[in-house]
DOTI-975103 format. One line per 3 residues: their letters; for each residue x, y, z of C-alpha. Coordinates in steps of 0.2 Angstrom, whole numbers, always signed. Example, Ala and Ser with C-alpha at 12.3 -4.5 7.8 and 13.67 -1.06 7.14 Angstrom:
AS) +62:-22:+39; +68:-5:+36
//
This chain:
MSL) -1111:-198:-511; -1096:-191:-504; -1083:-201:-493
GAV) -1088:-190:-478; -1106:-194:-479; -1102:-213:-480
ADW) -1092:-211:-464; -1106:-201:-456; -1119:-215:-460
LGA) -1107:-229:-454; -1104:-219:-438; -1122:-217:-435
GCL) -1125:-235:-438; -1111:-239:-426; -1119:-227:-413
VAG) -1136:-235:-414; -1129:-253:-413; -1118:-248:-399
ALL) -1133:-240:-389; -1144:-255:-392; -1130:-266:-385
SLA) -1128:-255:-370; -1146:-256:-367; -1146:-275:-368
AGI) -1132:-275:-356; -1143:-264:-344; -1158:-274:-346
GVL) -1147:-290:-342; -1141:-283:-326; -1158:-280:-320
RFP) -1167:-295:-326; -1154:-310:-323; -1156:-319:-306
DVL) -1138:-323:-302; -1123:-312:-298; -1112:-321:-311
DRM) -1125:-319:-325; -1127:-301:-320; -1108:-299:-321
HAA) -1108:-307:-338; -1122:-295:-344; -1112:-280:-337
TKP) -1096:-284:-346; -1098:-294:-363; -1111:-284:-372
QVL) -1106:-268:-363; -1088:-268:-369; -1093:-271:-387
GVM) -1107:-258:-386; -1094:-245:-379; -1082:-249:-393
LLL) -1096:-247:-406; -1100:-231:-399; -1082:-225:-399
AGV) -1081:-231:-417; -1096:-221:-421; -1089:-205:-413
GLR) -1073:-207:-421; -1081:-209:-438; -1091:-194:-435
LRT) -1078:-182:-428; -1062:-188:-438; -1050:-176:-430
PED) -1032:-182:-424; -1035:-175:-406; -1052:-183:-404
LGM) -1047:-200:-412; -1032:-200:-400; -1044:-198:-385
IAL) -1055:-211:-392; -1041:-223:-393; -1036:-219:-375
VAV) -1054:-223:-369; -1055:-239:-379; -1038:-245:-371
FQL) -1043:-241:-354; -1060:-249:-356; -1053:-265:-363
ATA) -1040:-266:-350; -1052:-262:-335; -1068:-271:-339
PVA) -1061:-289:-338; -1051:-286:-322; -1066:-278:-314
AQM) -1077:-292:-319; -1064:-305:-312; -1063:-295:-295
VGR) -1083:-295:-294; -1084:-313:-298; -1071:-318:-285
AAY) -1079:-308:-272; -1096:-314:-275; -1089:-332:-274
RSG) -1080:-329:-258; -1094:-320:-250; -1107:-334:-254
GVD) -1116:-325:-267; -1115:-338:-280; -1125:-354:-281
RSL) -1112:-366:-283; -1124:-380:-290; -1126:-369:-306
LDA) -1107:-370:-309; -1100:-383:-322; -1083:-383:-315
DEL) -1078:-375:-298; -1060:-371:-299; -1060:-360:-284
ADG) -1067:-374:-273; -1049:-378:-266; -1047:-360:-260
G) -1039:-353:-276
//
């Protein structure tokens, strides 16, 4: 088996794993009852799923131009997903969409 074939199989495995994690994130967004739970489901497995998908695409394509574009997408995904989740969580908290009795610690109670 050649090195290209091994990379193709690893890429296919990454694509399947990334797709399954993205599916799990989508199901979590639909099924979880609370805004914070949904936000968690939308960010944690989704980011890992996108990274696995990008790794799989990179292993399949293997050209410098494509790898550069994949690296840019990965950097932007890693930079924007946590910021967006933090903004959604804070907006939900301030608008009263969070059941505060479910929180272990309420750092924003003092107006922060």
